[in-house]
C-alpha positions in Angstrom: 120.6 69.5 59.3 119.2 66.0 58.9 117.3 66.2 62.1 115.8 69.6 61.1 114.5 68.0 57.8 113.0 65.1 59.7 111.3 67.5 62.0 109.8 69.5 59.1 108.6 66.4 57.4 107.0 65.1 60.5 105.4 68.4 61.2 103.9 68.6 57.7 102.6 65.1 58.0 101.0 65.6 61.3 99.5 69.0 60.3 98.0 67.3 57.2 96.2 64.6 59.3 92.5 65.2 59.8 91.2 66.3 63.1 87.7 66.6 64.5 86.4 69.5 66.6 83.8 69.2 69.1 81.2 71.8 69.8 82.6 72.8 73.2 85.9 74.7 73.7 86.8 73.7 77.2 89.9 71.5 76.8 93.2 72.5 78.4 96.8 72.0 77.2 99.4 72.6 79.9 102.8 71.5 81.0 106.4 72.5 81.2 109.5 72.9 78.9 112.7 71.8 80.6 116.4 71.8 79.7 117.3 68.3 81.1 115.9 65.1 82.6 116.1 66.7 86.1 113.2 69.0 85.1 115.1 72.2 85.3 112.6 74.7 83.7 113.5 76.4 80.5 111.9 79.9 80.2 111.2 81.7 76.9 110.2 78.6 74.9 107.3 79.0 72.5 104.6 76.3 72.6 102.2 76.7 69.7 99.3 74.9 68.1 99.5 76.3 64.5 96.1 74.7 63.5 94.3 76.7 66.2 96.6 79.8 65.9 97.2 79.5 69.7 100.4 79.7 71.6 102.0 80.4 74.9 105.6 81.2 76.1 107.0 79.3 79.0 107.5 81.3 82.2 110.5 81.5 84.6 109.7 77.9 85.8 109.4 76.7 82.2 105.6 76.2 82.5 103.0 77.0 79.9 99.2 76.7 79.7 96.5 77.2 77.0 92.8 76.9 78.0 89.5 77.0 76.1 90.7 74.8 73.3 88.4 72.8 71.0 88.4 69.0 71.1 90.4 67.3 68.4 93.8 66.0 67.3 96.5 68.6 66.9 100.2 69.1 66.4 102.0 71.1 69.1 105.3 72.7 68.1 107.9 73.7 70.7 110.7 76.1 69.8 113.5 77.9 71.7 116.6 79.6 70.4 119.7 77.5 71.0 117.6 74.2 71.2 116.4 71.7 68.6 112.7 72.3 67.7 110.2 69.6 68.7 106.7 68.5 67.5 104.1 66.5 69.4 100.7 65.1 68.6 98.0 65.8 71.3 94.4 64.6 71.6 92.2 67.2 73.3 88.8 66.2 74.7 86.2 68.6 75.9 86.3 69.1 79.7 89.8 67.5 80.1 93.4 68.6 80.4 96.4 67.3 78.5 99.7 67.8 80.3 103.1 67.3 78.8 106.8 67.8 79.8 109.1 68.5 76.9 112.9 68.0 77.4 114.7 70.1 74.8 118.1 69.2 73.4 120.6 72.1 73.0 122.1 72.7 69.6 125.4 74.6 69.0 125.1 77.7 67.0 126.9 77.4 63.7 128.9 80.6 63.0 130.2 81.7 59.6 133.7 80.7 58.9 136.3 83.4 59.5 139.3 83.7 57.2 142.3 85.4 58.7 145.1 86.7 56.5 148.3 88.5 57.4 150.8 90.2 55.3 153.9 88.1 54.7 157.0 89.6 56.3 159.6 90.5 53.7 162.5 88.0 53.7 165.7 89.5 55.0 168.5 89.5 52.5 172.2 90.0 53.3 174.2 92.5 51.3 175.6 89.6 49.2 172.3 88.2 48.3 170.8 91.6 47.7 173.5 92.1 45.1 172.8 88.7 43.6 169.1 89.4 43.4 169.7 92.9 41.9 171.8 91.3 39.1 169.2 88.6 38.6 166.4 91.2 38.1 168.5 92.7 35.3 168.6 89.3 33.6 171.8 89.7 31.6 173.4 86.5 32.7 172.6 83.0 33.9 171.7 82.5 37.6 171.5 79.5 39.9 169.6 80.0 43.2 170.3 78.4 46.6 167.2 76.3 46.3 168.6 74.7 43.1 172.0 74.2 44.6 170.6 72.5 47.7 168.9 70.0 45.5 172.3 69.1 44.1 174.4 69.3 47.3 176.0 65.9 46.6 177.1 66.7 43.0 180.2 68.4 41.8 179.7 72.0 41.0 181.2 71.6 37.5 178.5 69.1 36.7 175.7 71.2 38.2 176.7 74.3 36.3 177.5 72.6 33.0 173.9 71.1 33.0 172.3 74.5 33.6 174.5 77.1 31.8 174.8 76.9 28.0 178.4 76.8 26.7 180.1 75.9 30.0 182.3 72.8 29.7 184.7 71.1 32.1 188.4 70.7 31.2 191.5 69.4 32.9 193.4 72.5 34.0 196.8 70.9 34.6 196.9 67.4 33.1 200.6 66.9 34.1 200.9 68.5 37.5 197.3 68.1 38.7 195.7 65.2 36.7 192.5 65.4 38.8 192.1 69.2 38.8 189.2 70.5 36.8 188.1 74.0 35.7 185.4 75.5 33.5 185.8 76.7 30.0 183.3 79.0 28.2 183.7 77.0 25.0 184.5 80.1 23.0 187.8 78.7 21.8 190.0 81.7 22.7 192.1 82.3 25.8 194.7 84.6 27.3 197.7 83.8 29.4 200.9 81.7 29.0 199.5 78.4 30.2 197.4 77.7 27.2 197.8 77.6 23.4 195.1 79.8 22.0 194.7 77.8 18.8 191.5 76.2 17.7 189.8 73.9 20.3 191.9 75.3 23.2 190.0 75.8 26.4 188.8 79.3 27.4 189.0 79.3 31.3 186.4 81.5 33.0 187.3 84.3 35.4 186.2 83.7 38.9 184.9 85.9 41.6 184.1 84.5 45.1 181.9 86.6 47.3 182.5 89.6 45.0 186.3 89.4 45.2 188.5 88.4 42.3 189.8 84.8 42.9 191.2 83.9 39.4 191.6 85.5 36.0 193.6 83.8 33.2 195.1 87.1 32.1 196.9 87.7 35.3 200.6 86.6 35.2 202.0 84.0 37.5 198.6 82.5 38.3 197.8 78.8 37.9 194.3 77.6 37.0 192.8 76.4 40.3 190.9 73.3 40.9 187.1 73.7 41.0 186.9 71.1 43.8 187.8 74.0 46.1 184.3 75.2 45.8 181.9 72.4 46.8 178.2 72.8 45.8 177.0 72.5 49.4 179.0 75.6 50.4 177.3 77.9 47.9 174.2 80.1 48.2 174.1 81.4 44.6 175.9 81.4 41.2 176.1 84.0 38.5 177.6 83.5 35.0 178.2 86.1 32.3 179.4 85.1 28.9 181.1 88.5 28.4 180.6 91.7 26.4 177.7 94.0 27.3 176.2 91.4 29.7 178.8 91.9 32.4 178.0 94.1 35.4 180.4 97.0 35.8 182.3 95.6 38.8 183.3 92.5 36.8 184.1 94.0 33.5 187.7 95.3 34.1 189.3 91.9 34.7 187.4 89.8 32.2 189.6 87.9 29.7 186.7 87.4 27.3 186.2 83.9 28.4 183.2 84.7 30.7 182.9 85.5 34.4 181.7 83.1 37.1 180.5 84.6 40.4 180.1 82.3 43.4 178.4 83.4 46.6 179.0 81.4 49.8 176.1 80.3 52.1 175.7 82.2 55.3 173.7 79.6 57.2 
């Protein structure tokens, strides 16, 4: 682009320069247009003298010739598709011939950019994740995706869920027999089952489903509250939580104790 601008400026400057014509018109301008320094002829190049409205096209050998030109100082312009244009100043004298050889530099042809787009292939979802996504679309509960869980792979699941789901709190499920065991309470202050007193401030342990199968419910007799450490964060692909009532999907409603339902989905990869 810069070279083209320089060429145009030089051409305008040269064409604006004064020239003197002699009375006779017997000068000759001839030569050859070549593609390299080995003088390989370049056919089809236009050699023109715009001030005289004269031109010639180079032949198969790259040669051109214009005769019967008036004396004077002129600008010769050489053009060929695929090559950089050139300009040259020539002095024509009556009864003489000016000969030139022009070596043209090739220039690459700039093509318009092409933007290629392709439809994104739909992501394959397993039956488990299809169920999770269907529940998430309904929007009745709280949902934690695999991307969020992977960001917290090194944290305890209790801490991850308590920070993201309102009302969930951690409590010691069996302080005497399992001092380190922890479970999640909905914080609703009511519970079912013989293991807990249902007075004010008592924990309300959530019901748990793992991969769609009931794993724990406080209303079932003879079942101890498990330790949440059995379910490490880096094993999970998704989490659902429903506080209860009308928000529960039908398949989880029958076993709910009123303390909320937690659904864990294991990773498949």
